[in-house]
N, C-alpha and C positions, 0 to 999 in steps of 0.2 A: 229823877230822869224817866219818864214815861217809856214803856217798851211795848210791843205787841209780838207775841209768839206765834210764829208759823207752825204748821203741821211737822211732826217730827218725820224722818226718813228712817226706816228701820232696815237693816242689812244684816241677815243672820244673827248673831249674837250682840250686834252693835247698833246704837241708835245715833243718827245725825240730826241734831237740833239746830236751826238757824233763827236767830233773833233778830229783830229790827229795832232800832234805837236812834235817838237823836244825839249826835255828838255834842256835848256841851261846849267845846270850844269853838268848833266852826257852824254849830247850827245846822250842820247837814244829816240827811238821813242816811245811816250806816247799817252794814249787817255783820253778824259775828257767828260763828259755828262752835258747837260744843259736843264733842264725841264721848259717850258714855258706853260702857259694856253692859251686859246683861245683869249684872249685880249694882248698876247705878254708879260705878266708880268712874271717874273722871279719866279719859284717856288723853283728850288733847282740847285746846281751846284757843281761839284766835279773832281779833276783831278787826275793825277798820276796812272793810270790804266795801265797795260802792254798790255791788249789786247782788241781789239774793242768790243768783245760780252761780256766780263766783265764789261765794262763801260755801255754798252747797258742795260744789266742784272740790274745793279744797278739803273738806270735810270727809267726802268720799274717798280721796287721794290717801287720807291719813287711814282710813278703814281698809284698804287696798293694801297699804304698806303693812297691815298685820297679819298678812297671808305668810306662813312660816312652816318650816318641816318639823313634823311631829312623830315620826318612826321611821325604822329601817327595815327593808325588806330583804331577805337573803343574807348574804355574807355581812360582816360586820365592817368590810371594806368592799362595799358594792361595786365600786369603779373597777378595782383591780380583779376581783374575782366573782362578779355577777351579783345583782341584787338592785334595790332601788330606795327610792326616797318618798315617803308619803307625805303629802303636803295639806293644809287645811286653808282653805279660801273663805275668810268671814264675810266676804262681801255679799256671797248668797249661801254660805254655810255648805260648800262642797268640798269635795275631796279630790285629789288628782296624783298620779303617780309619774316619777321621772324614772324609768329603769334602764339598767346598763347590762349591756351583753357584750362583753369582751371577746375578741378572737384574734388569732393570728393570720396575718395575710400572707399572700403567696410570697411576698419579700421578707418574711419572718418578722414583719413590723408588728408591734402590739397594738390593733387598732380595736375600736368599740363601736357599737351601734347603741344610740340613745333613744329610748321610746319615751312617749308621753301619752298618757291615756286618763280619763276619768273616771271616777268610782262611783257608780249609782248609789243612791241611798237604799235603806231597808224597804224590801217591798218592790224595788225597781230593777235590781241587779238580774233577775231571770229574763226579764223583757229586755234589758241591755245586752245579754248575752243569750239571745233566743236562737242564735245560730250554733251553740254548743252542743255538742252530743254528751250528755251527761253520764250515759252508760260507759262511753269510752273514756271520759275522764276519771271516773269511778274504778274502771278496770287499771288503768296505767297508775293511779296515784294510790289505789288501797283504801281509798275513803268511799263508803256508801255513798250511793246517789242522796239518800235521805239526809246524811250528814252534810252533803255538799250543799243541797237546797236550804237546809237551816242555816248554813254560814251565809247564804245569799241575803237571809232575812235578819242577819244580826246587827244589832243596834252599834256594835264596835266597828269604826271603820277600819282598823287594822285587820281585822278577822275577814272583812268584804276585800279589802285589798290583797291579803293573801289567797283569797279565793281566786281573783283575777290573775295572781301571780302563777298560781297552780296551772290555770287553763292556758297561760302563755307559756309555760314550760313545756305543756304538752301538745297543744295544737299550735304553737308558734306565736310570738310576740307582734308578728306582722298583721295578726288578725286582730290586734288591740289597736296598733298604729302602722297603717301602711306605708308611712312615709317617715321613717325614723332619720335622726341627724347620725352622721359618720365623722369619727374623728380618731385622734391620737388618744390611747390610755393615759399618758403622762398628762397632756394638756388638759384632758376631761377631770383627771384627779385634781389637778391645781384648781381648776374652774368651780368643782362641786365641793372641795374640801370643806368650807366653813358650813354649808348646808347639812353635810353628813355629820359634822361635829354637833351642829344644833339639835339634830335628828337624835342622836344618841343622848344629849341632855335631856331632850324631853321625854325620851323613854325612861331614863332615871328617875325623873319626877315623879312619873305615873306608875312604875313598876311597884308592884305589891310585894310583900315578903314571901319568900317561897317556904312557908312553914304552915304545917296543918294547925288549925286553931279549934278549939272545943266550939262546937256551934251553940248561939245564944239565942234564946227566944224560940218561936216555931220554926221547924224546919221549913225549907223553901219548897214551894209546890213543884210538880214534876215538870212543868214548862219551864220555869225559872231555873231548875237544876240541869235541864238538858241544854239550855242556852249556854251556861257556865261551863258545860262539859264541851260543847262544841268550840267555845271561845278556847279553852285550854287546848284542845286537839288541833286547832289551827295557829295558834301561838307557838307551837311546836315544831311547825313546818320549816 
């Protein structure tokens, strides 16, 4: 069966390949997609599409479905006590946060504001937060301006997300999302419960043992040691 491979479509850590082939039973030209991750592992595969674009769209939908929660900001029960969920979107390798700010209404009802905002990549955070007065944030948080800006350049998305959280807690989350959703705490808890549980599971998988080990080989250079110190500082927030 002769096939002709089209150029792959890359999206973050995923690749979508669309193959054209001749169906041996019908003799018609057909298309199939194959989704693989950055390690070459097959994620999904499906055939018998009549059009190239149709197969590509189905493959991209599979990639979009890989968007998942990877961490928790703030309290372990963020809906009830304030905090957020960090998500990774593999379609363009970006990160976003859903943040919860509960409050008691004038009728004594437990209500909540739900904010949604993106997390810029390393090197882009300071531009994204160009309106922030970092001296004011440093004064309120007790973290030096130098450390705040170092966190903005961290390769760890959780560190960058915690920096956004720090800014929101001091300057107000309305500066990160001017149009938050509003609802009841109980309803929000039911809606986000699965994502919160998945985020906790993701954290447990990536959490490193909290114990000191004798360093092996050459010591880390000053830049690497400082990056590790910044990460530890912000992971304690």
